[in-house]
KEGUSE-725457 format. One record per atom (N, C-alpha, C): x, y, z; residue in three letters. Coordinates in steps of 0.2 Angstrom, whole numbers, padded with zeros to 4 digits, always signed. Layout:
BEGIN
XYZAla ...
This chain:
BEGIN
+0303-0557+0235Met +0296-0557+0230Met +0292-0564+0233Met +0287-0563+0237Ser +0284-0568+0241Ser +0278-0573+0235Ser +0277-0578+0235Thr +0273-0581+0230Thr +0265-0582+0234Thr +0261-0580+0230Arg +0253-0581+0231Arg +0250-0589+0233Arg +0249-0590+0236Ile +0245-0597+0237Ile +0237-0597+0236Ile +0234-0599+0230Leu +0230-0600+0229Leu +0225-0605+0235Leu +0220-0605+0238Asp +0217-0610+0242Asp +0209-0612+0237Asp +0211-0620+0238Ser +0206-0625+0235Ser +0199-0623+0236Ser +0201-0623+0245Ser +0193-0623+0248Ser +0190-0618+0249Ser +0194-0611+0247Lys +0190-0607+0244Lys +0185-0604+0235Lys +0191-0610+0234Asn +0189-0609+0227Asn +0188-0615+0224Asn +0183-0618+0220Lys +0180-0626+0221Lys +0184-0627+0214Lys +0183-0621+0210Lys +0185-0623+0202Lys +0194-0624+0203Lys +0196-0623+0207Leu +0204-0626+0207Leu +0205-0635+0208Leu +0198-0637+0210Gln +0197-0644+0211Gln +0196-0647+0207Gln +0199-0652+0201Pro +0198-0656+0197Pro +0191-0659+0197Pro +0190-0662+0202Val +0182-0666+0202Val +0179-0659+0204Val +0178-0654+0203His +0173-0648+0203His +0167-0649+0197His +0175-0649+0189Ala +0171-0649+0184Ala +0167-0655+0184Ala +0172-0662+0185Leu +0168-0666+0183Leu +0162-0669+0186Leu +0160-0665+0193Trp +0153-0668+0197Trp +0147-0664+0192Trp +0149-0658+0188Thr +0145-0653+0183Thr +0142-0660+0179Thr +0145-0663+0176Phe +0142-0668+0172Phe +0138-0677+0175Phe +0139-0677+0183Tyr +0135-0681+0184Tyr +0129-0679+0185Tyr +0123-0680+0181Glu +0117-0680+0182Glu +0112-0687+0180Glu +0111-0691+0186Pro +0111-0698+0184Pro +0102-0697+0181Pro +0098-0692+0183Ala +0092-0690+0180Ala +0091-0688+0172Ala +0096-0688+0171Lys +0099-0688+0163Lys +0101-0693+0159Lys +0102-0699+0163Ala +0106-0706+0161Ala +0102-0707+0154Ala +0106-0711+0150Pro +0101-0714+0147Pro +0097-0718+0146Pro +0101-0723+0150Tyr +0096-0731+0152Tyr +0094-0729+0159Tyr +0093-0721+0162Arg +0088-0722+0171Arg +0083-0726+0170Arg +0081-0728+0175Phe +0071-0729+0175Phe +0068-0725+0173Phe +0064-0724+0168Asp +0060-0718+0168Asp +0052-0722+0166Asp +0050-0730+0167Ala +0046-0732+0163Ala +0040-0732+0169Ala +0034-0732+0166Gln +0028-0731+0168Gln +0022-0736+0171Gln +0024-0740+0166Thr +0020-0746+0165Thr +0027-0752+0166Thr +0021-0758+0170Val +0025-0764+0168Val +0028-0767+0162Val +0022-0765+0155Ala +0027-0768+0149Ala +0031-0763+0147Ala +0031-0757+0149Asp +0037-0750+0149Asp +0044-0754+0153Asp +0041-0757+0157Ala +0047-0758+0162Ala +0052-0764+0161Ala +0047-0770+0160Arg +0052-0777+0156Arg +0054-0773+0148Arg +0053-0770+0145Glu +0056-0769+0139Glu +0063-0764+0141Glu +0063-0759+0147Trp +0067-0758+0148Trp +0071-0762+0152Trp +0073-0767+0154Gln +0073-0772+0159Gln +0077-0775+0154Gln +0075-0777+0148Lys +0078-0782+0143Lys +0085-0777+0137Lys +0082-0772+0136Arg +0089-0767+0135Arg +0095-0766+0139Arg +0092-0763+0144Thr +0096-0761+0150Thr +0102-0767+0155Thr +0098-0774+0154Arg +0103-0778+0156Arg +0109-0778+0151Arg +0105-0780+0144Gln +0111-0781+0139Gln +0117-0775+0139Gln +0114-0770+0138Ala +0121-0764+0140Ala +0124-0766+0146Ala +0121-0765+0151Leu +0126-0767+0158Leu +0130-0769+0157Leu +0128-0777+0154Gln +0133-0782+0154Gln +0138-0780+0150Gln +0136-0777+0143Gln +0143-0776+0137Gln +0146-0770+0143Gln +0144-0766+0146Thr +0148-0761+0149Thr +0152-0764+0157Thr +0149-0769+0161Leu +0153-0771+0165Leu +0160-0774+0162Leu +0160-0780+0154Gly +0165-0781+0151Gly +0165-0788+0153Gly +0169-0791+0148Phe +0172-0800+0148Phe +0164-0804+0149Phe +0159-0802+0145Glu +0155-0807+0146Glu +0157-0812+0141Glu +0162-0811+0135Ser +0163-0818+0130Ser +0169-0819+0132Ser +0171-0821+0138Leu +0177-0826+0141Leu +0178-0832+0137Leu +0183-0832+0134Pro +0185-0840+0132Pro +0183-0845+0138Pro +0177-0850+0134Thr +0173-0854+0140Thr +0178-0861+0139Thr +0175-0866+0145Ala +0177-0871+0146Ala +0174-0878+0149Ala +0174-0883+0152Pro +0169-0886+0154Pro +0171-0884+0160Pro +0164-0884+0165Leu +0166-0882+0173Leu +0172-0888+0175Leu +0172-0893+0174Ser +0176-0900+0176Ser +0178-0899+0183Ser +0171-0899+0188Pro +0171-0898+0196Pro +0175-0904+0198Pro +0180-0902+0205Lys +0183-0907+0207Lys +0183-0905+0215Lys +0179-0912+0217Ile +0180-0912+0226Ile +0184-0912+0229Ile +0188-0908+0233Ile +0194-0908+0234Ile +0194-0910+0242Ile +0189-0909+0246Glu +0188-0907+0253Glu +0181-0911+0257Glu +0179-0915+0260Arg +0173-0917+0261Arg +0175-0916+0270Arg +0173-0912+0273Ile +0172-0910+0282Ile +0166-0912+0285Ile +0163-0917+0289Asp +0157-0916+0294Asp +0159-0913+0298Asp +0155-0907+0298Lys +0155-0899+0304Lys +0147-0902+0310Lys +0146-0909+0311Gly +0139-0910+0315Gly +0133-0911+0311Gly +0131-0905+0310Asp +0124-0905+0307Asp +0124-0902+0301Asp +0131-0902+0297Tyr +0131-0900+0290Tyr +0138-0904+0287Tyr +0140-0903+0281Ile +0144-0904+0278Ile +0146-0898+0275Ile +0154-0898+0275Arg +0157-0893+0270Arg +0161-0897+0264Arg +0162-0895+0261Glu +0166-0898+0254Glu +0168-0892+0250Glu +0172-0893+0250Lys +0177-0887+0243Lys +0178-0892+0237Lys +0176-0886+0232Val +0175-0888+0225Val +0180-0885+0221Val +0182-0887+0217Ile +0187-0882+0212Ile +0183-0882+0204Ile +0181-0880+0202Leu +0178-0878+0194Leu +0183-0872+0190Leu +0180-0874+0185Asn +0184-0868+0180Asn +0178-0864+0177Asn +0181-0855+0178Thr +0174-0852+0174Thr +0177-0850+0169Thr +0184-0849+0165Ser +0182-0850+0160Ser +0188-0853+0157Ser +0191-0852+0152Arg +0198-0856+0151Arg +0205-0855+0153Arg +0205-0848+0157Asp +0210-0847+0160Asp +0210-0845+0168Asp +0202-0848+0170Ser +0202-0846+0175Ser +0200-0852+0183Ser +0202-0854+0187Leu +0198-0859+0192Leu +0196-0856+0197Leu +0190-0858+0200Met +0187-0854+0206Met +0185-0860+0213Met +0190-0858+0218Pro +0186-0862+0224Pro +0180-0861+0227Pro +0176-0867+0228Val +0170-0865+0231Val +0168-0868+0236Val +0166-0867+0243Tyr +0164-0871+0248Tyr +0156-0871+0247Tyr +0155-0878+0250Leu +0149-0879+0247Leu +0148-0883+0256Leu +0140-0880+0259Leu +0139-0880+0265Leu +0130-0883+0265Leu +0133-0891+0265Ile +0126-0894+0265Ile +0122-0898+0271Ile +0118-0894+0272Pro +0113-0897+0279Pro +0112-0905+0278Pro +0113-0907+0286Lys +0112-0915+0285Lys +0104-0914+0285Lys +0100-0912+0287Gln +0092-0911+0290Gln +0089-0906+0285Gln +0089-0909+0279Ser +0084-0902+0274Ser +0082-0908+0269Ser +0076-0904+0263Arg +0074-0909+0259Arg +0077-0908+0252Arg +0076-0912+0248Lys +0082-0913+0244Lys +0076-0913+0238Lys +0078-0911+0232Pro +0083-0904+0232Pro +0080-0898+0236Pro +0085-0897+0237Cys +0087-0891+0245Cys +0089-0884+0242Cys +0081-0878+0243Pro +0084-0871+0242Pro +0094-0871+0244Pro +0094-0864+0240Thr +0102-0864+0239Thr +0100-0856+0238Thr +0108-0855+0243Ile +0110-0847+0244Ile +0116-0847+0242Ile +0119-0844+0237Leu +0122-0840+0235Leu +0128-0835+0241Leu +0133-0835+0242Ala +0138-0831+0250Ala +0142-0828+0246Ala +0142-0822+0246Phe +0149-0819+0243Phe +0151-0814+0250Phe +0158-0816+0252His +0161-0812+0255His +0164-0803+0253His +0167-0802+0258Gly +0170-0793+0255Gly +0177-0793+0257Gly +0179-0788+0258His +0186-0787+0259His +0187-0793+0264His +0195-0796+0265Gly +0196-0798+0269Gly +0201-0802+0269Gly +0200-0808+0270Tyr +0208-0813+0269Tyr +0202-0819+0266Tyr +0196-0819+0265Gly +0192-0823+0256Gly +0187-0826+0262Gly +0185-0831+0255Val +0180-0834+0258Val +0180-0839+0264Val +0188-0841+0268Lys +0187-0843+0274Lys +0183-0840+0279Lys +0183-0834+0278Asp +0181-0828+0284Asp +0171-0829+0285Asp +0170-0834+0280Ile +0163-0833+0280Ile +0160-0840+0283Ile +0165-0846+0280Val +0162-0852+0281Val +0165-0857+0288Val +0167-0851+0293Gly +0169-0854+0299Gly +0177-0857+0300Gly +0181-0854+0295Leu +0190-0856+0296Leu +0193-0847+0296Leu +0198-0851+0300Trp +0202-0844+0301Trp +0207-0843+0294Trp +0210-0837+0293Glu +0215-0839+0288Glu +0220-0842+0288Glu +0220-0847+0293Asp +0227-0851+0291Asp +0226-0860+0291Asp +0216-0857+0289Gly +0212-0864+0290Gly +0211-0868+0294Gly +0213-0864+0300Glu +0210-0869+0307Glu +0203-0866+0307Glu +0200-0874+0310Glu +0193-0873+0312Glu +0191-0865+0316Glu +0187-0865+0316Arg +0182-0860+0323Arg +0175-0861+0321Arg +0172-0860+0330Asp +0165-0862+0330Asp +0161-0855+0334Asp +0164-0850+0334Thr +0164-0845+0336Thr +0163-0839+0333Thr +0157-0835+0329Pro +0157-0832+0320Pro +0164-0826+0324Pro +0166-0824+0320Asp +0173-0818+0321Asp +0170-0812+0315Asp +0174-0805+0315Gly +0173-0802+0311Gly +0165-0799+0308Gly +0166-0794+0304Tyr +0161-0792+0301Tyr +0157-0795+0298Tyr +0160-0800+0294His +0158-0805+0291His +0152-0810+0296His +0155-0811+0302Lys +0151-0816+0306Lys +0148-0822+0304Lys +0153-0825+0299Asp +0152-0833+0297Asp +0145-0834+0296Asp +0142-0829+0291Phe +0137-0828+0290Phe +0132-0834+0285Phe +0139-0836+0280Ala +0137-0842+0278Ala +0136-0847+0281Ala +0137-0850+0288Val +0137-0853+0291Val +0131-0854+0296Val +0129-0847+0298Ala +0121-0845+0298Ala +0116-0846+0293Ala +0115-0847+0288Val +0112-0846+0283Val +0111-0854+0283Val +0116-0858+0283Cys +0115-0863+0281Cys +0111-0867+0287Cys +0114-0865+0291Lys +0108-0868+0299Lys +0103-0867+0299Lys +0099-0863+0293His +0092-0860+0292His +0089-0864+0289His +0095-0870+0285Gly +0091-0875+0281Gly +0093-0875+0273Gly +0097-0873+0272Phe +0099-0870+0265Phe +0105-0873+0262Phe +0107-0876+0256Ile +0114-0878+0254Ile +0116-0871+0254Ile +0122-0871+0254Val +0125-0863+0254Val +0133-0863+0247Val +0132-0859+0244Ala +0137-0859+0238Ala +0141-0854+0238Ala +0148-0854+0243Ala +0152-0847+0245Ala +0158-0848+0241Ala +0157-0845+0236Pro +0165-0843+0231Pro +0171-0840+0234Pro +0177-0841+0230Glu +0182-0837+0232Glu +0182-0831+0229Glu +0181-0827+0230Ile +0179-0819+0226Ile +0187-0819+0221Ile +0185-0816+0215Ser +0192-0815+0211Ser +0195-0811+0216Ser +0203-0810+0217Cys +0208-0803+0220Cys +0207-0807+0227Cys +0204-0812+0232Phe +0205-0813+0237Phe +0207-0821+0237Phe +0211-0821+0244Gly +0213-0828+0249Gly +0216-0833+0243Gly +0216-0837+0239Glu +0219-0840+0234Glu +0218-0839+0228Glu +0216-0833+0226Arg +0214-0831+0220Arg +0218-0824+0221Arg +0223-0823+0223Gln +0228-0815+0223Gln +0234-0816+0218Gln +0235-0812+0215Thr +0240-0811+0211Thr +0247-0810+0215Thr +0251-0818+0211Asp +0258-0819+0211Asp +0263-0812+0209Asp +0265-0808+0214Phe +0270-0802+0211Phe +0277-0803+0214Phe +0278-0810+0215Ser +0285-0811+0214Ser +0291-0809+0211Ser +0288-0806+0203Tyr +0292-0804+0200Tyr +0293-0797+0202Tyr +0292-0793+0205Leu +0295-0785+0208Leu +0299-0787+0211Leu +0303-0781+0210Asn +0309-0781+0214Asn +0308-0776+0217Asn +0306-0778+0226Thr +0305-0772+0230Thr +0312-0769+0232Thr +0316-0770+0233Ala +0324-0769+0234Ala +0324-0762+0230Ala +0323-0761+0225Ile +0325-0757+0220Ile +0319-0750+0221Ile +0314-0754+0225Gly +0307-0747+0224Gly +0301-0751+0221Gly +0301-0757+0218Gln +0295-0758+0213Gln +0290-0761+0221Gln +0286-0757+0219Gly +0278-0758+0225Gly +0277-0764+0224Gly +0273-0767+0226Ile +0269-0773+0227Ile +0263-0770+0229Ile +0257-0770+0221Pro +0250-0768+0224Pro +0245-0772+0226Pro +0240-0771+0228Thr +0234-0775+0231Thr +0233-0779+0224Thr +0229-0788+0224Thr +0227-0788+0220Thr +0221-0784+0215Thr +0217-0781+0220Cys +0210-0778+0219Cys +0213-0772+0213Cys +0217-0768+0214Thr +0220-0762+0212Thr +0224-0765+0206Thr +0228-0768+0207His +0230-0773+0199His +0227-0774+0194His +0221-0777+0197Thr +0218-0783+0193Thr +0211-0776+0189Thr +0210-0772+0194Ala +0204-0770+0190Ala +0209-0763+0187Ala +0215-0761+0186Met +0218-0756+0182Met +0218-0759+0175Met +0221-0765+0177Leu +0221-0771+0170Leu +0215-0770+0166Leu +0210-0773+0171Ala +0203-0773+0167Ala +0202-0767+0163Ala +0202-0763+0167Phe +0202-0755+0163Phe +0204-0754+0158Phe +0210-0756+0157His +0213-0755+0150His +0213-0761+0144His +0209-0765+0146Leu +0207-0769+0143Leu +0198-0768+0140Leu +0197-0763+0144Gly +0189-0761+0143Gly +0185-0764+0146Gly +0186-0766+0151Gly +0183-0771+0156Gly +0182-0769+0164Gly +0180-0774+0169Ser +0179-0770+0175Ser +0180-0778+0180Ser +0183-0776+0186Val +0182-0782+0192Val +0173-0785+0192Val +0169-0781+0192Val +0164-0781+0190Val +0160-0788+0186Val +0163-0786+0182Gly +0162-0791+0177Gly +0164-0797+0177Gly +0170-0796+0178Leu +0173-0805+0181Leu +0169-0807+0185Leu +0168-0804+0192Arg +0165-0808+0196Arg +0158-0808+0194Arg +0153-0804+0191Val +0148-0808+0188Val +0147-0814+0184Val +0154-0813+0179Gln +0153-0819+0175Gln +0154-0826+0180Gln +0161-0825+0185Asp +0162-0831+0189Asp +0156-0833+0192Asp +0151-0828+0195Gly +0143-0830+0198Gly +0139-0835+0193Gly +0141-0830+0187Lys +0136-0836+0183Lys +0137-0842+0181Lys +0145-0844+0181Arg +0146-0851+0180Arg +0144-0855+0187Arg +0147-0852+0192Leu +0143-0856+0199Leu +0136-0857+0198Leu +0132-0853+0197Ile +0125-0856+0196Ile +0125-0861+0191Ile +0128-0863+0184Asp +0128-0866+0179Asp +0131-0872+0184Asp +0136-0872+0189Tyr +0140-0878+0191Tyr +0131-0881+0197Tyr +0129-0875+0200Leu +0121-0878+0205Leu +0117-0882+0199Leu +0117-0879+0195Glu +0111-0881+0189Glu +0113-0890+0190Glu +0118-0892+0189Thr +0120-0899+0189Thr +0120-0904+0194Thr +0119-0900+0199Arg +0119-0905+0207Arg +0112-0907+0208Arg +0110-0913+0207Lys +0104-0916+0211Lys +0100-0913+0218Lys +0107-0912+0221Asp +0104-0907+0229Asp +0102-0903+0227Asp +0104-0899+0223Val +0101-0890+0223Val +0094-0891+0221Val +0089-0885+0224Asp +0084-0882+0220Asp +0084-0877+0217Asp +0088-0877+0210Ile +0090-0871+0208Ile +0083-0866+0205Ile +0078-0867+0207Glu +0073-0861+0205Glu +0071-0860+0211Glu +0075-0862+0216Lys +0077-0857+0225Lys +0081-0856+0227Lys +0084-0853+0221Leu +0090-0851+0221Leu +0092-0843+0225Leu +0094-0840+0232Gly +0096-0833+0232Gly +0102-0832+0232Gly +0103-0825+0235Ala +0110-0823+0235Ala +0113-0818+0240Ala +0116-0817+0245Met +0119-0812+0248Met +0125-0812+0250Met +0127-0807+0251Gly +0133-0803+0253Gly +0133-0795+0254Gly +0139-0794+0259Ile +0142-0789+0262Ile +0148-0786+0258Ile +0147-0781+0258Ser +0154-0776+0256Ser +0154-0775+0249Ser +0160-0780+0248Gly +0161-0781+0240Gly +0157-0786+0239Gly +0156-0790+0244Gly +0148-0796+0243Gly +0141-0793+0242Gly +0144-0787+0244Gly +0135-0784+0243Gly +0137-0782+0237Gly +0140-0779+0233Met +0144-0777+0225Met +0140-0783+0221Met +0144-0787+0225His +0145-0794+0220His +0137-0796+0217His +0131-0797+0225Thr +0126-0798+0223Thr +0121-0794+0221Thr +0122-0787+0221Phe +0117-0784+0218Phe +0118-0784+0213Phe +0125-0783+0209Phe +0126-0783+0200Phe +0124-0790+0198Phe +0124-0796+0201Ser +0122-0804+0200Ser +0116-0804+0199Ser +0112-0801+0203Thr +0105-0801+0204Thr +0104-0798+0198Thr +0107-0792+0196Cys +0103-0787+0191Cys +0105-0788+0183Cys +0109-0796+0183Leu +0111-0799+0177Leu +0109-0804+0177Leu +0107-0810+0181Asp +0105-0816+0182Asp +0100-0817+0183Asp +0094-0819+0181Glu +0088-0820+0183Glu +0084-0826+0185Glu +0091-0830+0188Arg +0091-0837+0191Arg +0090-0835+0197Arg +0094-0831+0199Ile +0093-0826+0207Ile +0087-0825+0208Ile +0083-0829+0212Lys +0077-0826+0213Lys +0076-0822+0221Lys +0080-0821+0222Ala +0078-0817+0230Ala +0088-0814+0232Ala +0086-0807+0236Ser +0093-0807+0237Ser +0093-0802+0245Ser +0100-0804+0246Val +0101-0798+0254Val +0107-0797+0253Val +0104-0789+0250Ile +0111-0785+0250Ile +0115-0782+0258Ile +0121-0782+0259Ser +0123-0781+0266Ser +0128-0775+0264Ser +0129-0768+0270Gly +0133-0764+0269Gly +0136-0761+0261Gly +0131-0760+0256Tyr +0133-0759+0253Tyr +0128-0754+0246Tyr +0120-0757+0248Tyr +0116-0753+0243Tyr +0115-0748+0248Tyr +0118-0739+0242Cys +0115-0733+0245Cys +0116-0729+0237Cys +0120-0725+0236Thr +0119-0722+0230Thr +0124-0720+0228Thr +0128-0720+0223Phe +0136-0720+0221Phe +0137-0712+0222Phe +0135-0707+0222Arg +0135-0700+0224Arg +0137-0700+0230Arg +0133-0704+0235Asp +0135-0703+0243Asp +0139-0708+0246Asp +0141-0712+0242Ser +0147-0717+0245Ser +0153-0721+0239Ser +0151-0723+0234Ile +0158-0727+0229Ile +0162-0719+0227Ile +0159-0714+0224Leu +0160-0708+0221Leu +0163-0703+0227Leu +0161-0704+0234Ala +0161-0699+0236Ala +0168-0699+0243Ala +0171-0706+0243Met +0176-0705+0249Met +0180-0711+0246Met +0185-0713+0249Asn +0189-0718+0248Asn +0186-0726+0246Asn +0189-0730+0242His +0185-0735+0241His +0188-0741+0236His +0190-0747+0237Cys +0193-0752+0232Cys +0190-0748+0225Cys +0197-0751+0221Ala +0195-0749+0214Ala +0194-0753+0210Ala +0192-0761+0216Cys +0185-0767+0212Cys +0178-0763+0210Cys +0178-0757+0213Asn +0171-0754+0216Asn +0170-0751+0210Asn +0175-0749+0205Phe +0173-0746+0197Phe +0172-0748+0194Phe +0169-0744+0187Val +0166-0748+0180Val +0168-0741+0178Val +0170-0740+0172Pro +0170-0735+0167Pro +0163-0736+0163Pro +0161-0729+0163Gly +0154-0729+0158Gly +0148-0732+0164Gly +0149-0732+0170Leu +0143-0734+0172Leu +0139-0728+0174Leu +0140-0721+0171Tyr +0134-0717+0174Tyr +0127-0718+0170Tyr +0130-0721+0162Gln +0125-0721+0158Gln +0118-0722+0161Gln +0120-0726+0167Phe +0114-0730+0171Phe +0111-0725+0177Phe +0113-0721+0178Gly +0110-0719+0183Gly +0113-0719+0191Gly +0108-0720+0194Glu +0109-0720+0202Glu +0110-0729+0203Glu +0111-0732+0209Met +0109-0737+0211Met +0102-0741+0209Met +0097-0735+0210Tyr +0090-0735+0212Tyr +0088-0736+0205Tyr +0091-0733+0201Asp +0089-0735+0193Asp +0090-0742+0192Asp +0097-0743+0195Leu +0099-0750+0193Leu +0095-0756+0195Leu +0092-0754+0201Val +0087-0761+0205Val +0081-0760+0201Val +0078-0757+0196Gly +0073-0760+0192Gly +0077-0764+0187Gly +0081-0769+0188Leu +0084-0776+0184Leu +0082-0779+0190Leu +0083-0779+0196Ile +0081-0783+0200Ile +0072-0785+0203Ile +0071-0780+0201Ala +0063-0779+0201Ala +0058-0784+0199Ala +0054-0788+0200Pro +0049-0786+0206Pro +0053-0792+0209Pro +0059-0796+0210Arg +0062-0802+0214Arg +0063-0798+0222Arg +0060-0802+0227Pro +0062-0801+0236Pro +0068-0798+0236Pro +0069-0794+0239Leu +0077-0788+0240Leu +0076-0788+0247Leu +0081-0788+0251Leu +0082-0787+0258Leu +0089-0785+0258Leu +0086-0774+0261Ile +0095-0772+0260Ile +0095-0770+0268Ile +0102-0773+0271Glu +0104-0770+0277Glu +0109-0764+0277Glu +0109-0762+0282Ala +0112-0754+0285Ala +0113-0753+0291Ala +0119-0753+0295Gly +0121-0749+0300Gly +0120-0742+0299Gly +0119-0739+0306Asn +0117-0733+0306Asn +0124-0729+0308Asn +0129-0734+0309Tyr +0136-0730+0310Tyr +0143-0733+0303Tyr +0140-0735+0298Asp +0143-0738+0293Asp +0144-0731+0290Asp +0153-0730+0290Cys +0155-0724+0287Cys +0155-0724+0280Cys +0156-0730+0277Ile +0156-0729+0269Ile +0151-0729+0265Ile +0144-0732+0268Phe +0138-0731+0267Phe +0134-0728+0271Phe +0132-0722+0270Pro +0129-0716+0275Pro +0122-0718+0274Pro +0120-0718+0281Ile +0113-0722+0280Ile +0106-0718+0277Ile +0108-0711+0279Lys +0104-0705+0276Lys +0104-0706+0270Lys +0109-0708+0265Ala +0110-0709+0258Ala +0107-0718+0254Ala +0107-0720+0261Val +0104-0728+0259Val +0097-0727+0261Val +0093-0724+0265Lys +0087-0723+0266Lys +0082-0719+0260Lys +0088-0714+0259Lys +0084-0710+0251Lys +0085-0715+0246Lys +0091-0718+0244Ser +0089-0723+0239Ser +0085-0729+0239Ser +0084-0731+0246Val +0077-0734+0245Val +0071-0734+0244Val +0072-0726+0247Ala +0063-0724+0244Ala +0062-0722+0237Ala +0069-0720+0234Lys +0067-0722+0227Lys +0067-0729+0223Lys +0072-0733+0227Ala +0069-0742+0224Ala +0063-0742+0224Ala +0059-0741+0230Arg +0053-0743+0232Arg +0048-0739+0226Arg +0050-0735+0225Ser +0045-0730+0219Ser +0048-0736+0212Ser +0053-0737+0211Val +0053-0743+0206Val +0049-0748+0206Val +0048-0752+0209Tyr +0046-0757+0213Tyr +0038-0756+0211Tyr +0038-0750+0214Ser +0029-0749+0212Ser +0028-0749+0205Ser +0031-0747+0201Val +0029-0747+0195Val +0029-0756+0193Val +0029-0760+0195Phe +0027-0768+0196Phe +0023-0770+0201Phe +0021-0764+0202Gly +0017-0769+0208Gly +0019-0771+0214Gly +0023-0768+0216Ala +0029-0774+0220Ala +0032-0770+0226Ala +0032-0765+0228Arg +0033-0760+0231Arg +0034-0764+0237Arg +0030-0768+0239Asp +0033-0772+0248Asp +0037-0778+0249Asp +0038-0779+0241Gln +0045-0782+0242Gln +0051-0782+0243Gln +0053-0775+0242Ile +0059-0772+0247Ile +0060-0771+0256Ile +0063-0776+0256Gln +0063-0774+0265Gln +0069-0773+0266Gln +0070-0769+0274Thr +0076-0766+0274Thr +0077-0771+0283Thr +0083-0767+0284Asp +0086-0770+0290Asp +0091-0762+0293Asp +0088-0757+0296Tyr +0093-0754+0298Tyr +0094-0753+0307Tyr +0100-0758+0307Phe +0102-0759+0314Phe +0107-0754+0317Phe +0109-0753+0324Glu +0112-0751+0325Glu +0119-0753+0327Glu +0124-0749+0323Gly +0131-0753+0321Gly +0134-0749+0318Gly +0143-0754+0316Arg +0146-0751+0307Arg +0145-0754+0305Arg +0149-0756+0301His +0150-0759+0294His +0151-0766+0295His +0145-0771+0296Gln +0145-0778+0298Gln +0139-0781+0295Gln +0138-0788+0295Ile +0133-0791+0293Ile +0129-0789+0299Ile +0121-0790+0298Ser +0116-0788+0306Ser +0115-0795+0306Ser +0111-0799+0300Gly +0107-0807+0301Gly +0100-0807+0305Gly +0098-0800+0307Arg +0093-0799+0311Arg +0086-0802+0309Arg +0086-0798+0300Arg +0081-0802+0297Arg +0082-0805+0293Arg +0088-0806+0289Ala +0090-0808+0283Ala +0090-0814+0283Ala +0088-0819+0289Tyr +0089-0826+0287Tyr +0082-0827+0287Tyr +0077-0824+0291Ala +0072-0825+0290Ala +0067-0823+0285Ala +0069-0819+0282Phe +0069-0817+0275Phe +0068-0822+0269Phe +0075-0823+0269Leu +0077-0827+0265Leu +0072-0834+0265Leu +0073-0838+0272Ala +0067-0843+0273Ala +0059-0842+0270Ala +0058-0836+0273Gly +0051-0835+0270Gly +0050-0837+0262Gly +0056-0831+0258Val +0052-0832+0253Val +0056-0837+0246Val +0060-0842+0251Leu +0063-0848+0249Leu +0062-0854+0251Leu +0061-0855+0258Leu +0060-0862+0259Leu +0055-0863+0260Leu +0051-0856+0261Asp +0044-0857+0264Asp +0039-0856+0259Asp +0040-0855+0254Ala +0036-0853+0247Ala +0033-0859+0245Ala 
């Protein structure tokens, strides 16, 4: 007797996601952006920012003094590179590279630079993974922190949680008997979910503490603070700008799209996911938390994980959100020919225009 095999490509009800997608209705999300006036939009921002922070989790981590320690200072010719270690909570340390141009006014406008997946923050400050210096930009990050610094900004580039020097030690696992070693991102995300939070929440809190530190430095003009990041760093930039109004302008590269067509449509690192984020609709709804601050979105036409068609659709909707604030033109774009990578064709001049020249 033969066994009849059902074909899930012909009957979608065999696919578990089919039923789940029927619940995906961003237009009905309780915290979607539906304001029609500036006053309503400001009220929406107030309640939505608080709700988003609670959803991301870890907003009340045990605190500790920042206790910054400069452990390295390198003269790079036209700028100084410092390495600082600081506490972001009672139980968390974060390395940060500070790139300080020698020829700049003081206090100096400053940019938070958030790296994406790879070997960590060294990949954006002109260092190979083994710590050796390099002077030629490499990889999809293109040493963008150095490029920003050379445009006249102090740059604060943190080691984002789960990368570089902030990876988990799994030496307690016995690979000889088949205990698999997870990536730090995946393991941290699963533990965060179990505790009711997210890696996004951890990173946002790290970012806030970094800004707290920058506020203590006399060479930083905290009133002219921007942020730039690509991929996972673009995610960091997006949510940090949503939640921290001290960031006055931002560049999001290789991330801004729609959840439906990118994060939820294909393989992405677990660090991108937040339980309960559906309450806030789509990315273009959340962008209402950034409005009316200047925003530049970079997207490559061959970026396979953030499809350009969906990026453009989401940008159009974001401009409608900005229009409520009378700030439609505050969203700019750089749609470039290329894959998942930093462009910089417009980003550096954009940041200079809104922060250095303002």
